[in-house]
N, C-alpha and C positions, 0 to 999 in steps of 0.2 A: 504494499499499500504506499503511495506517495506521501511524502510530508505535506501539510496543508499549504504551504507556500509554494509548492510546486504544481499545484492543481490549477488549471487554466479558469475553471469555474469560479474559483475565488476572486479573481481580478475582473471577470466579467461582472460577478455580483457587486464588487465595489463601484464599478463604473455606474452600473444601473442604479445602485444605491445613492450614489452622488447626484444623478440626474433625477431621481425620484425626490430627494430632499430639496433641491433646488426648485422643482415643479411645486412642492407643497409650500415652500417659502413664498414664492410669486404669487400663487393663489391665495395665501393667507394675506398677503400684502395688498392684493387687489381689493379684498373685503366687499365683494359684491354678493357673494352667495350667502344665503341664510345659514345659520349654524348647523342645522340638521344636515343640510345638502353637503356643506363643507366637511362635515364629520364622516358622512358616508363615503365621499370621496378619498379622503386620507386613509380611512380604514381599508378601502378597497385596494388602493395602490400598494399599501403596506403589506397586507396579506399576499398580494401578487408578488412582491419582491421577496417576502420570506420563503413562500413556495418555490419560487424560481432559484433562489440561493440554495435552498436544501437539495432540489433536483441536481444543480450543476456541481455542487461541492461534494456531496456524499458519493463514493465511488462503488458502494456496493449495490446501487439501485440498478434496476433493469434499463436497458438502452431506451425503451420508450418513455421512461421518466426523464432521462437526460434530454430527450428531444422536446418533451413538454417544457422543460426548464428553460431550454434555449429559445423555444418560441415565445414563451412568457417574458424572457429577458429582452428579446428583440421588440416585442409589442410595448413593453413598458418603457424601454428606452425612446422608442418613437413617439409614444403618448406623452411622455413627460417633457421631450424636447418641443413638441408641438404645443403642450400646454403652457410651457414657459414662454414660448413667443407669443401666444394669445394673451396670457396674463400680463407680460411685459407691455405689449401694445396697449391693452386697457389702461395699465397704471400711468404710462406716459401721456395717453389721450386725455386722462382725467386731469393730470397735472397741467396740461397745456389749457384745457378748457377753464381751469380756475386761475390761470396766470393772466393778470391784468396789466401787464407791463406794456401797455399800448404805445404806439408811436403815433407821431404827427408829423406832416411834412410841411416846411415853410420855404418859400422860395422868392427869389427876385425875378419878377416878370418883365419883359420889355416887348415892344412891338415886334411881330415876325419879320417885318422888312427893316428893322433897325440895324445900324452898323455895329452894335454891340454884340460880340459873339462870345465872350467868355467873361470870367469874374474880373479880370484885369481891365476890361472895357468899361468897367463901372467907375474907374477912377474919375474923381471930380464931378461926376453926374448927380442931378437932382433926383432923389427917389422919394416916392410917396410912402407914408407909413400911416397906420390907423392910430388915431389918438389914444383910444382906451380899449377897444375891443382886441382881443387876441394879443395882449400885451406880452406875454411869455414867448409867442412864436417871434414877435417882432424883435424882442429883446436877444433872443438866440441868434437870429440872422445878422443882427447889427454887430454882435460880439464875434461872429465867425468872420465878417468881412473885416473887422479890425485885426484879427488874428492874421488874416491874409494879406495886411498891409494896404488896404483898398480904402481910400478916404472919399466919403461921400457927403453931400448935402441932404437934409431931409425936410420934407413938408408934411405936416400933419393934416390928416382928414377925419372927419367924423362919420364918414359913410364909406363903405367898400365900393358902392356903386358910384358915388362922385369921385372917388379916387380913380377907379377905372375909366371913368368918362375923361378925367384929366390926362391919363396916360394915352387914350385913343386920340385926345385932341392935341397931344405932344406939348402940353403944358409941364409934364415932368418926363424924365427919361426912362423911369421904371418904377415899379412899386413892390413892395414887400407884402405878401398875402399868404395865408394858410391855405393849402390846397383845398381844404374843406369848403372854402367859400366860392370856388369856381362854379359849381353846379348850381348854386343859389344864383349867382350872377347871370347864368346862361338862360334863366327864366325871365329876366328882365327885358323890357323893350329896348332894341338895338344892341342886345348882347347876345343874340341868338348863334352867332358864329365866333364868339370870344375866343373859345378853345382853339380856333384856327388863326386869329388875330394876334395872340400874344404866345410868347413862348418862355420857359424858365431859363436863365442864364445860368443860375446855380440854385441848388436846393439842399436843404439840411433836414435830417431827421432829429426829432428832439422827443423827450418824455414829456407827454402833455400832463398837466396837474389832475389829480383824481382824488376823489373823497370815497372813503369806504362807507357806503350807506347800507351795507348788509344788516338786516336784523334776524339773526339766526333764531331758527326754531326747530323743533323735533320733525323733520319733514316725513318721517314714517307715522307720525301720529297727528300732528297739529296741522290745521289748514294754514295756507300761506298765499300770498300774492307776488306774481312776478312781472315785471315790466320787460317785454320783448320789443327790442329795437331792431329793425331790418334796414340795412344800408347796402347801397351800391357803389363800391369804390373803384377809383381809376386803377388802383394798384392791385386789384384782385385779392386784397388782404384787409384785414380789420384795422383800419387806422383809428386813433383815439377819437380825434374830432372830425366827425362826418355828419352830415345831414341824416336826420332819422326819417327815412321815406316810409317806413311801416312802423306802426305803433299800436302794440297790443297789450292789454293787461289780461294775465292768466291767473285766475283764482282757483287753487287746487285744494280739495279737501279729502286726504288720504283715508279717512275713516268712511266717508260716505261714498267714495270713488265717484266724485264729482269734479269735473273741470269747466270752468266758465272762461270763455275768450271774449274780450271785449276790444272791438277795433275803434280806433280814433283817428279820423282824417288827418293827413299830413298838414293841411292848411288851416286846421283849427286855431282860432284867434284866442290865445290865452296869456295870461300873466305869468312872466318868466319868474321862476324861483331858482336862485342859485347863490353860489359863494362870490360876493362881488370882487374879491381879490384875484379871480382868475380871468378877469377882463370880460365879464359877463354883464349884460344889462338887467340887473336884478330889478324886479318890479315892474319892468317895461312890457308893453304889450307886444306879441310877435306871433307869427306863425309856429306851430308846435314843432315842425321840422327843423326849424333854425336852432332850437334849443340843443339839439344834437351836436351842433359845432363847438359846444363846450363839454362834451362828454356825455354818456348816458346818464350819469348822476343828475345832471341839471334837468333833463327831461323827466326823470324819475321823480324829483322833487317838485316839478311843475305839476305832474299828473296827481300827485298825493294831494296837492291843494285843490285841484279841479274836482276830484272825485271824493275828497275826504277820506281817504283810506291810506293805511300804512302799507307801504310796499316793501316786501322783506328782501327781494334779490331783483337783479337785473341781468337780462341776457342780451347779447348782441349777435346778430346773424348777418353774414355777408351773403346776400341773396345771389351774387354772381357765383358762389361756390355751392348754391343749393343744388345744382346739377349733380355734383358729385354724391351728395347725400341720397338723393332719390334714386340714383343709378345704383348704388350700392344695395339699397333696399330692394332692388329688383323692380322699381317703379311703384307708383301709388294710384289707387282709385278713388275718384272724387264724383260728386253729383253735380252737373253743370246745368243750372236752370234756364240758360239762355245761350242758343248757339251764336258763336261770333268769329270773325277773323281778326287775329292780333295784328298790329302794325309790323312785328318782326316776321309775319308770314304764316305760322300754322293756324289751321281753322279748327274749331272746337265744337263738336255736335252737342245738341241737347241730351241730357240723360246721364247715365253712369259712363264715365270715360276713365281710361288708364293712361297715365302720363309718364313718359320717361323723364329725365333730368332736364333736357333742352326744353321739352313741352311744358313741364311744370314752371320753369323759369318764365316762359312767354306768358302762361296761364296767370301767374301772380303779378306780373309787371304791367299787364294791359288795363288801361283805364280809357282811352280815346274811342274804344269801340262801344262805350255805354253812355247812355244818356245822363246817368248820375255818377259818371267818371270815377273819381277817387274812392266813393263809397262802395261801388260794385267791386272795385279792385280790392277793397279792404275785405269784403265779404269772401272773395275768391281765395285771398291769402288765408283766411281762417279755414277754408275748406281743405286747402293743401296741407296745412299745419296739422289740422285735425286728422287727416289721412297719414301723415308722417308719424303722429302720436300713436295711432292705432297699429300701425305696422311695426313700430319700435317696441310695443308692448307684447307682441307676438314672440313665442319661443323660437320662431323661425329665424330671427335675426342671428341666433347663434352660429347659423351655418355660414355667416359671413362677418363674424364679430370683429376681426382685425380691419377689414376694409371699411366697415360702418364706423368704427372708432377713429380710425385715420381721418376719414372724411369729416367727422364732427369736430376733431381737434383744429381742422384748418378753416372751418366754416363758422364755429360759435366760439363765443367767449363769455364768461359769467363771473359775478363776483360771490356766487354759491360756493361754498367750500367743498373740498373733496369729500369730507366727512357727511356733509348734508346730501350730496349727490348719492353717495353709496347707500346712505340709509334709505333714500326713496327707492332706489333699484332694489335693495334686499327686501323692502316691504312688498313691493310688486311680485318679486319672484316667490315670496312666502305665501302671498294671497293673490294669484292671479285672476281676480274677479274683473269682470267687464266694467269699464268706465264709462259714465254718461257725460258726454260733452256738449255744453250748451254754447251758443255764440249770439252775441249781440252787437249792433253797430250804432253808436251815437252819430246824430246828423246835425245838420245846420243850414245856413242860408249864405250864399256867396255874396262878396262885395270886395270894395277896395279900402284898404286902410293902411295906416304907417306900420311898417315892420322895422322894429329896433335894429335888428342886425344889419339889415340893408342900409338903413338910414334914408328910406324912401318909402313911397307907397307900392303896394303889391296886392296881388289877389289873395283874399283871405276867406275863411269860413267862420261865420258868427255861430257859436253853439247853440243849439236848440235845448234850452234847459230842462224841457220835459224829457228828453232823451238821456241826458246826463243824469237826471233824477232816477230814471228807470234802471240805468246801469249801476247806479249806487245800490238800489234795491235788490238787484241780481246779486251784486258782490257780497252784500249782507246776508242774503239767503244762503248762498253757497258756503260761505264762512261757518254759517250755523248749521249746515248739513242738510238743507232743505233745496227743493228743487227751485231754479231759477224762475221768476214769474213772467219775465219778458225776454223772449228769445226770437231770432230771426227765423223766418220761415225757410224750410230747405229749398 
């Protein structure tokens, strides 16, 4: 009989044991599985390893048992390696979801046909800057220009719109502006082609100021409300200061298994609530979408005042990346109440339709095909979000867990902690009961009024207080575990 240390089965067992231990560690670290399921998996893999080790190490066993031991070792090694990969992918994705180290971009813009071609060409030029708004971005840019040895003169403006007009009229040679303001300016009269008329000579990334507004609760047991901000960025990434084109409140009651989605139009004319030291127009009236230029916390605080509700968390979604999430889920099915053709091309028939990623993006973006424009778009956004939620609550997502988690980490960002996210997932896996999802849209009437961030008049929507009060009643009901009294027709 060979000494123990000369038996190949010993070393095979050691390798599989190490892989098994690493798998168990990663699975425990992931903390998504309920305790009973986790314990069952751990006991199963340990028993498999023990049986495999016995079959491989003991020399007096029949050949058939050695073959069984070898097969068990191979299966265990492959399963542990695959399990480690999936668990590690999940851990990294959750870390990125909860990482709010958001960046913003500030740039010096000049006319596209100007002789200035690089940062050195700014020497001695007159550059426009905003007087109070986006002060941090302006300061970062001025400091970087100083470090580069570029001397400029500045002219202050109270309005990004007037500063841009001055650039187009060549009253100034350039302007310092956060990238988030460009999409806002493109909607103004005479600015429709602005992105072709101006170019950035130099741009800088900077850490935008942020306030931790999270009010933590036990997400497995207590009801909570989440502000969901949808943005479309030029960088195809989540920039900190971007217009909030999609605005939803999601009230979740894990005990009654109810979710309420409230859609708020992007042009809603509201009183801005924010920290004044971040260069925000606190107390000024503006379009809701403009509050996102100072981060999701500003929009969150503004909506808290409008609906008189405590918002526990915020989630930011890059709708340009929504394509990946839907595709990784294998598509989603929604009910479309009205046939339409989107500006980007796809035609959507009335009734139940299945959408891939590109189709879902066109579906949630379209507003010009409807008589009630942005409000219809908001309802379609809730339909797609509801479909995504339902699909993600299905056990079928485990078949493509890594792909889904990777797509989520690049498309979503939240101030909800990893602990709170994991508690919510654990609760769903422990009790996979069907959720009731309600939706409601607040409305209003269109008009023209002063938008503080623009420093000029713009199209706005004046809130219909009756619908705001209905939304308040819905939120209160779901928080109490009762059915929402006011919901959108399907």
